[in-house]
N, C-alpha and C positions, 0 to 999 in steps of 0.2 A: 464495458465500462469504459468507453473511449471518451476522451474529453480533452479540452484545452487547459493549460496551467499558466499561472503566473510566470512572468519571465520567458514566455514563448514555449515552454515544455509542452509537448503532444505526445499522444500514444495512449495505449491500453496500459492502465496502472500496473497490474500485476506483471506484464510482459516486460515493462520497464526494469523491473527489479530482477526477475527471474533469467533474463538473458545473459547475465553475468556469471552463471553457473553451466557446467556441462550436465545434461539430463542424468547420466551415469557418473556419479562422482569418483568412480575409478578412473575415469579418463581425465580427471582434472590435473593441470600442469602448471608449471612455474608462470607460463604466458597467461593463464586465466587470473592468477593472483596479482600478476603485474597490471593486467587490464583493470582488475577491479580498484587498484590503488590509483592508478592513472585517472581513472573516472569516478573517483570516490563520491563527488558529490552527486552524480547521476545514480550511483548505488544507493546512497542515503535517500534521495528524493524519491526514487522508485519504491524503497521499503516503506517510507511514510505515506506515499500516495496509495499503496496497495492496502497498508493498515487501516487507512482512513476509509477506502472503499468497503473493506469488509466490516468496519465498525458501523458505517452508515447502513449497510446491508441489514445489519441486526437491530440497530437502534434508530434509524431513519435520519434526517438532516439535524435533528435536535438531540443528538446522543450527548452532547456536552451538557445539556440542560435538563435531562431528563430526572424528575424526581417522582418518588412513590409516596402517595399519602395512604394512610391506614384504611384498607377496604378498597383501594382504587386498583383497577386492572391494568396490565401492561399497556394495552392500546391506549387508554385514556391517559397515561403518564406522558405519552409522546406529545 
């Protein structure tokens, strides 16, 4: 899921978010917290880029507009 973003943001969506945490939370330190605060905009953008990617994976590009009608299947609603 690598793509370009408005405002010049680039990168893999989930990696943009997960890079702000240690893989083992036992190794989280004050520097990690400070880094997240200093780069708060990047943390938030990474979170929502990742959430959007996962939602689009499940609902396709039209996830905001999907409606089900009585008797309609999932694929038809997209």
